[in-house]
N, C-alpha and C positions, 0 to 999 in steps of 0.2 A: 580306661580301667585296666587294660591289658595290652602289652606291646610285645610283638615278636622281635627278638633281638638277634636270632640266628636261625638259619634253616639250611640243612645240608643233606646229602645222600651218603649213607654209610654202607660200604660194600664189604664182603668177606675179605679178611686179611690174608687169605691164601687162595690158590687156584681151586676152583670147585668144578664138579662135572657139569658139562653143557649138554642138555638134551630137553625133550619135551616130556612132561610128566602127565600121565593119564589120570583123570579124575574119575572116581567111582560115581555110581548113580546117586549115592547119598550126598556126595559133594555137589553134583550137578543140580539136584533138586533142593539143596539148601538155599536159604535166602541169599540172593546174589548182591550182598552189600557188606559193609564193614561193621563189625560188632564194636560199639564204643564202650570202653570201660575206663575207670580211673582208680588210682591209688593215691592216698594222702599220707604224708609222713610228717611227724613232728621233729623239729630240730633237736640235735643231741649235744650241741656245743662244739662240735668239730668244725674248725675254720674251713675245711674242705668238704663240708656237708654237701652231698650229691654233686660231686665234681663232674662237670660235663665231660672232661677228658677221660676220666675213669669209665664213665658209662659208655662213651662212644668206642673206646678201645675194647671193652668187654662185648659190646654189640657186634663189632667186626669179627671177634673171635667166635661167638656163638653162631654167627651166620655161616660159618664153615660147615658145621655138622647139620645145621638146619638150612642147608643151602637152597632148597626149593622156595623158601620164604623170601629169599633175596631176588626171586625172579619176577615175572610179570604174567598176569592173567591174560590169555589170548584165546582165540577161537581157532579150531582146526578147520579143515576143508568142508566139513559138514555142519559147521556152526556150533559144535560142541565145545564148551570151555575146557581148557587145559592150561598147564603152567609151563611157560618158557623159562627154563632154568638157565638164565643168562647172566646171573650175578650182577644185575644192574643196581641192586641194593634197596634199602628201606629209607624212608624219610625220618629225619630227626630234627626237631625244632626246639628252640629255647625261648621262653617268654618270661616277662616280668609283670606281676600284678601290682597295681598301685593300691593295695589294701592288704589287710591281714586275712588269715584263714577265717577267723570269726567274722570279719567285716565283709567277707565275700557273700555270706548268706547261707541258705540251706543247700546241702549237697544232694537233695533228692533228685532223681532223674528228671531231666527236662531238656527241650530243644536248646534253651539258652546255655545250660551247663555244657552240653555237647559242643555247641558252637565256640565257647570260650576256652575250654580246657582240653579238647580233643582235636587233632588236626582235621581240617576240612578235606573231604575226598571228592569234592565236585571238580569237574573239568577232566578232559581226557588224559591230561598229563599225570593226574593223581589216581584216577579211578582204577587203573590197572595195577598200581602198586599194592602189594599184598599186606604190608604193615607200615603204619605211620605212627610216630610217637611225638609227644610234646611234653617237655619238662618245664613246668611253671613254678617260678620262685615267688613267694609271698613276702611282704614286708616284715612279717613276724619271724621269718626264717623257715617257715614251713614250705613243703614242696608237694606238688601234684604231678604224677606221671599219668598223662592221658594216652590211651592206646586205641588205635583203630586197626582191627585185624580182619582180613577178608574171610567171610563165612564160607566161601566156596572152597577154601583150603584148610581151614581149622574149625573145630568145634571148641566148646569151653574147656574140655580136658586137654586138648593139644595146644590150645592157646596159652593156658596156664603153664603147661610144661615148658613152653618156650620162655615165658617171662621168668619162671623160677630158675631155668637153666642160665639165662642171662644174668640174673642176680647172683647166682652161685659163682659164676666166673668173675664178676665184679668184686664180690666179697672176698673170695679166696685167692684171687690173682692167678688162677689156673688158666691153662690154655684151652681145655675142653671140658665139657660137662660130664658128670659121672653117669648120667642116664641119657645116652644119645637117642634120637628119635628113630622109630621104626617106619621106614619109608615105603614099604611094599604095599601099594594100594590094590594090587590084583587079587588079594585075599577077599575083596568085596566085589569081585566080578559076578555078573549074572550067570545063572546056569544055562546050559544049552541042551535042549530048548528051555526057555523060561517057563517056570511052573508056578502058577499063582494058586495058593491053597486057601487063602483067607480073603475077607472082604476089603480090609484096609480102608474103611470108610473115611478115616481122617484125611486120606489123600485123594479119594475119588468122588465123595458125595458133596456136590456143590450146595445142596440144601443145608449143610451144616454151617455155611458161611454167608457173609454178606460182602458188599463192596468194601475193598480195603482203602482206607484213607490214612496217609501218614499222620502221626500225632502232631507234627509241627504245623499241619494245615487245619487242625481241629480247633485251635485257639482255646476258648473257654469251655469247650465241650468236654474236655478231659482234664483231670487233675491227678497229680501223683503225690505219693507220700511214702515215707519209710516208717513202718510200724514195728515197734520192738516188743518182744516177749521176754520177760525176765526168766532167770533160771527157776525160780519158785513157781511162776505162772506156767512155765513149760512142764515142769514136773506134775503139776495138777492136771494140765491138759492131757498129758500122756497117760494119766490114770483113767481117763474117760469120765463120762458123766456120772457113773455110779461109783467111781473110785476103785473099781475091781479089775481094771485092765492094765497092761503095761505096753502101750503102743509105742511104735517107733516115732521119732520126731517128725519124720516126713508124713506118716499117716495121720498123726494127731493134728499137726498144724495144717496139713493139706485139707482135711475134711472141715476143720474150723474155718478156713478161708472160704471154702466152697459154700458152706451153708450160710456164712455171713453175707456173701454176695447175693444169695437168693433172698435172704431176709431184707437186706438193704434195698433191693430192687422191688420188694413187695410183690413177688411173683405169686400167682395163684397155685394152690396145692396140686391142681390137676395138670399143670404145665410140666413139660419135660426139661431137664437141665443136664448139661454135659460138662464134665471137667476134663479138659485136655491136659495131657501130661507128656513130658519128654523123658526118655530113658537112654542110658548109655548101653550100646550093644556089645562093647568089648568083652565083658565077662560072660555074656549070654551066648556067644557064638561057640561053635565046635569045629576045629580047635579054638581055644580062647585067643582073642586078638590082644596083643600086648597093650598095656596101658599107655606105652610110649608111642602108639600108633599116631602118626601125623596126618590128620584128616578128619572128615566128618564120620562119626560112628554113633550118632544119636538119631532117634526116630520118635515119632509121635504116636501115642495111643490115647484112649479116653475112657472115662467111666460115665455111665448113663443112669439116671434115676428120675422118678417123679419128684417134684419139689416137696410135696407133702411128706413123702417117705424120708427124704434127706433131712428136712428141718425137724421132724418129730423124733427121728432116731439117727442122728449123725454118726454116732460111734458104733452103730450096728449096721445099718443099711449103707451109709456112706463109706465107712472103712472097708466093708466087704467088697464093694464095687471097685474101690481103688486097688485092693489086693488082687482082685480078679483081673483087672486091666493090666497090671504090671506083670503078674505071673504068666500071662499069655505070651509074653515077649520072649520066646525061646528061639533056638537056632532056626527051626523050620519056619517060624513066623517071620524072622528077619530076612531069611533067604527068599521067602515068598514076596516080601516087600521090594527087595532089590530087583527081583524078576518083574514085578509089576511096573516098576519105573523103567525097566528096559523095554517093556512092551509099549509104554507111552512114548518112549524115545523113538522106537521104530516106526510108530504111526505118526511121527512128527507132532504129537500132542504134548502139552505141557501141564503138569500138575502144579498149580500155583504154590509157590513157597510161602508167600506172604498174603494171608487172607484174614480179613477181620472176622471176629466172632460175633454171633448174635447175642443180644442183650439178655439171654437166659443162660449163657454159657460162660466159662472162665478158663483161663490158661495158666497153669502153674509150672514154673521151671524151678527145679531144686538144685541149688549149689551146695547143699549141706555136706556132701562128700568130697567137695573140691578143695584143694589147698590154696584158698584165695588170700590167706594172710602169711604166706611163706616167702614172699618176694622181698628178701633182705639183701640189699645191694651193698651192705657193709656199714650202714648207719641205723640199723634196727628195722623191725617189721612194720608194715603199714598199720595205722590206727583205723583206717577205713578203706574198704574196697567195694566197688559196686558198678552197676550200669550207669552210664552217663545220660542215657535217655532210653525210653521204652519203645516197643514196636507197636503194641496193640492197646486198645481200651479193653479192660477186663482181663488183666494179666498181672502176675506177681512173680518176682524172683525171691526165692527163699534162701537165706544165708545164715551161717553161724554168726553169733554176735561178735562184734569187734571190741575195741577198747571201750571199757565202761559197761559192757554187758557180757561179762565172762560167764559162760555156761548157758546163756540165752540164745535167742535167734532173732532175726529181723526179716521183714518182708518189704521189698520195694514194690509198691502197688500202683497201677494205673487204672483209674475207674472213672465212670461218668461223673462229671462235676455235680450234677443234680442229685446224685446219690452218695457222694463221698462222705459228707458229714454223717449221714446215717450209717454208712459202712464203718467208720471209725467208732462211733458210739456202740454199735452192736458188737464189734470186734472185742472191745475191752469190757463191756458189760457181761458178755458171755464168759470171758476169761475169769472175771471175778466170781461169777456164779459157779464155775467149775471148782475154783479154789474153795468156795464155801461148802460145796457138796463134799469135797474131800475131807475138809476139816470136820464137818459134821459127822462123817463116817468113822473118824478116828476114835 
């Protein structure tokens, strides 16, 4: 179905600094794996559509300013990961698919999708490479760009910054990007002495989690789906159940997914449920960390409620808890977390980065504010961008709507197979009920 026709290493086209790059505690305790994403592009009639030569030349240029990403992940004398900025380059492969985009099937996240369209990172010769790309051509002329970017060095914000800088250079033919990366990670050093002011239970409480099993090993126990919310449905949802609120998209959709998960699982009212959330620390720190910061600046928090309170009053109890959890993430809270991770490091302990959630909880990652559809390499913006596979059961990535869903949003969801049909039914039934409530109140 798919054949790799070319595979090479692309290096910076100019001399770059050679040194070891220190990684912050937020880097070290991030999942030590490659985040798999993909971009899908429709043909525009250009005979040079997604020219391999153009992409490789632009990649070699952007690696000059983003030179740490052309290095290798290594361990220092104490076993702490760091980046050897040695300019050894990134992997770039080209593949041909013996089918059309439509014939390929559903692009919902899955281990099969990741295996076919994103470069493999297994084996010692690839696991230390920080970025790997695969350009796949379909028979219909469509193209997929599959990306594997190491999470120890980039988060979603910095990963997208790189992709969009690469596309800018390819599109404009320029030598450098207009927004270079901010490379100083020492702004996230721990204080001396470390001062922990908060509990940070999302990082320290083992009782919140259960044994982590990769989704590819779960087989039929997990199912994924991409659920769309139209512009009209979103507007009704943001009005709230009584039509008298003006919620943000994140709060409205977040609480909707959370209480849908509880209802689909048929949890008892007296049970406790927790919504895990990720937040970007850049604008929350003092002084503010530049958006161009190249590294991990995201952290986890959570909202906690009784199931009965959430299900009966999602737009009161649920939203209030989400607001409380997010608002608590100020500079002092973030510095406290960095110090906590420093203490764990000093004691040779490890806070697990990848832990599975209990079946009463859910993990929501918001990409709503991220520029996921700006990667125009000169042939137009992508019509779809998303995760190639998911990490947990009971997780969703929330994204702005792509082509065909302008003004709406979509959620890539991983859920227990036994409950997925009920999840989908409740998800859309409740959306319809909110719309009816709003119309009835007009």
